[in-house]
N, C-alpha and C positions, 0 to 999 in steps of 0.2 A: 504494500500500500504506500502511495506517495503522500506522506504526512504534510509536506509543504503545500502540495496542491490542495489537500483537504482543509487545512487550517489557515492558509494565507491568501487564497485567491477567491474572487467572487464570480469568476467565469466558469462556464460549463455546467454539467449536471452530475448528480450522484444519485444512486439508488437508495432504497430504504435501509438495506443492511449497512451500507457505508454511513448513512445518516445516524443510525443508532450507535454504531461503533464510535463515531466521532464524538457524539454527545456523552457516551459512557466514559471514554478516555478523558474528556474535559471534566466530567464530574469527579472521577477518581483523582485526577491531578489537583483539582480544587480542594477536595477533602483532605488530601495529604498535606498540601501547603497550608491550609487553614488550621489543620491539626498541629502542624509544627509551630505555627505562629502562636497558637493557644498555649502550647507547652512552653515555648521559649519566653513569651511575654505575658502570659496570663489572659484571662477572658476580659478583665476589666481595664486593662491598661490602654492609654491613648495611643501608644506606639503600636500595640497589637491591632487596635481598631483601624489605625491608619494604614498599616501594611495589608490588612485584610481587604480594605477598600481598594488599594492599588492592585492587589492580585485579582480581585473581581473585575476591575476595569480592564486589566490586561487580558484576562480570559474572555471578556466580552467580544473582542474582535474575532477570534477563531470560532466562537459560537455563532456569531452572525454569519461568518463565511460558510459554515456548514449549513445553516438554515437557508441562506440565499441559494446555494447550489441545489438544495433539495426542492425548493420552490420552483427553481428553473426546470427541474425534471417534471414538475406538475404544470409547466407552461405558464407560470405566474411570475410577475416581477418580484424582486427582493423586497420592495416597499411593502408588500403584504405582511412582512414581519412586524410592522407597526401595530397590527392587531393585538400583539402580545401586551400592549399597554392596557387593553381592556381587561379588568379583573375577571377571573374565572373563565369567561367565555373565550378570551384570547388564548389561554393555554390549552383549553379543550379543543378549540379549532386547530391549533398548531399540531397537537398530538395526532389528531385524526388526519388532517391534510398532509402533513409532512411525514408522519410516522407510520400511517396505516394504508393510505391510498396509493395505488400503483401510479407510476409516472406515465407521461405521454409515450405511447408506443411509437417507435421510429423517431426520425429527426423532428425537432421543433426549432423555434427561433433561437434557442439557447445552445443548440448543438446536437450531436448524435445521441441516440439512446444508449445509456451506460450498460444496459443489459444485453445489447446487441453484440457487444465485443466478446 
């Protein structure tokens, strides 16, 4: 798997399996780093809170990249990710749309079908 492609670019398409792998990897990395921060600085320290915020913001970019590529597979613009701002409905929509539904069969405006290869 090309990790740089998965986490650093917004072009092309990815399938559901790659989408879930990407988000699981990001969740595990986030849990490990936040756990280390909690152990080293404590839960209540301002340094720990600041570092946790920085980590969350750094991991936001690859998370968006994974989501955009998955929405491209569904033939939707990455701007649809803004629906995640809507409480509850946004996350339910994202899980169904990006995580459960099959992508466009064949070529679409964002590139070739990732399952065709």
